[in-house]
C-alpha positions, 0 to 999 in steps of 0.5 A: 364420687360427688359430681359438681357442675361449674357455674359457667356451664355452656348452654349446650351442656345445660340442655344435656343436663335437662335431658339426662335421665334420672332413673335406673330402672330396667328398660323394657324393649318397646316401640317408639311412636312419633306423630308430631307437627312443628312449625318454624317461621323464617324470612324465606317462608315457614319450615314445617316438621310433620312426621309420623312413624314407629321405631322398633327395637334396633337401629332406625336410621334418620337419613337426610341432608342438612336442614331436613329436620333430623336434629329438631325431631330428636330434640322433640323426642328428648323433650328439649323442644316442644312440638305444636301438636301430636304424640310421642310415646315409648312402650305405650306410655305418653311422653307428649300428647297435645290432646291430653295436654301431657308433656313429660319433662326431659329428665323424666323421659328416660331417653338417652341422647348423644348430641352432635357436639357430644356436650361433655362437661369439660371440667369433669373426668371421663368417669364423672361425666359417665356417672352424672346421669346416676346422681340419685344413686349412692356414691358407691353405686355410681362408681360401680355402674360408671366403671362397668360402662367404661369397661364395656366401651374399652375406656376404663384406663381413661376414667381420670382424664378430662375431655380435652386430654383424650382423642375424638373417638375416646370422647365419643365413647365417653358420651355414649357411655354416659347416655347408656349407663342410665339404661334408657328406654330409647337412644337418640344419636345425632351423627355420632360417627361424623368426625371419626376415622373408619377403624374407630367407627367400626369399633364403636359400632361394634360396641354399640351393637353388643350393648343393644343385643342385651337391652333391645331398645329403639335407637334413632341414628341420624346420619347423611352418610349412605355407608352408615345406613347400610352398615347399621340400619334395620330400618331407614327413614328419609327426611326431606324438608321436614317430611318423610319421603321414604321409609323401609329396609335400607336395600329397598330404599337406597338401592332402588330409590323412587324419588330423586331426593333419595337418589341424590342422598343414596349416591346417584351423582348423575341424574338426567332427564330422559325420553324413551325412544325405543322399547326392546322387550325381548332383551328387557331393555329400552333406549332413552335420550338424555335431555335435549342432547345427543346421548342415548343410553340403553337402560333396563325396561320399565313400564313406559311408552315411547315418548315418556319422560323419566329420570335416569340415575347412575352412580359415579362409581359404577361408570368405567373410563377408558383412554382407548375405545373399548371393543368386545365389551358386553356393555351396550353404552360406550360414549366418547367424551372429553375430560373437562376437570378433575377434582380430588376428594380424599382418596377418590378422584372425580372426573367430569366428562363431557359426552356430546353436551352431557356431563358425567361424573366418574369416580376413579382411584388416585392410582387409576388417574396416574396410570391413565395420565388423565387431565383436562382435555384428554379424550376418553370413553365412558362405559355405562352398563345397562344394569347400572342405570336406575329409572325414576319418575319425573 
């Protein structure tokens, strides 16, 4: 099967061409080591990517907001962008080393890369897209290998269709199959599930996990979706403004974030300044005043003295809302308030509730909103469980 490229190939696809691995040697389970710096001058001041980490075989999530440097980092690893200094190595083999003046060309690195825009060749069929990375093999081998990969990703019946003729989830599978058919030593995925529905995501993740059980390579998976961190990650690295601000197992980093940046990314919609008013050591709690307002919360006890300044974070989904004052609850924090506005976000309704000058965001289902007949100006009570309050340093 001969694969020919159009002379009008867009720049994004040209980048994918350069990054496509040319060898099909068996991969060796190995670590990916990255220690690089790269500076980007801009009108508002320079942006500096400065990272040092080691990714083992399995899923390592690169988590962070837009502009944190995630895609730039992947481009440097793939060889599409050069760092200013540092070292990138797979299995001890240097792909880039500024001291040794070594910089392996992108197409020789054997790094699989699925771009956010997929970068499929629009004029090629699914099978031709997948076979492109095998162009040094014979036509018979290319066909055999590409069809095996199409079968593995459940898209064998689409092999003669072009990208415009298949769905978003199917295009995603073709892009993954093209990256994996070359048996790369490491795999880079830039938000590959962003535009997919939940069932499609689940199915695709299952296929990817099964593939890696047999190949055991480092996979760097870029996302800013907290659910994907827990669903996929063996390890998570949190990037903010070009630097690593947290790293570890997902439940360690995301469940109990020590930094406000991580707390925001982890889904703590409510974060307040707080002052410690009183310690209740026998029951393992303390009372904190939020900001300069009148709201006081009983929170878990931490190592702090009366008068200490902290930050309190509470997830909007952990808050309860009532239209009548609750009685007989174990929760110690029941705050009267007034709904200021409601915002529907897909199947969730965010209620903004003013509690004596402090605004809480509370997440509800559509059914709960309708059943409680909620609307702006409605008097409500916000229930904040003690164990739902997370304490951070300033």
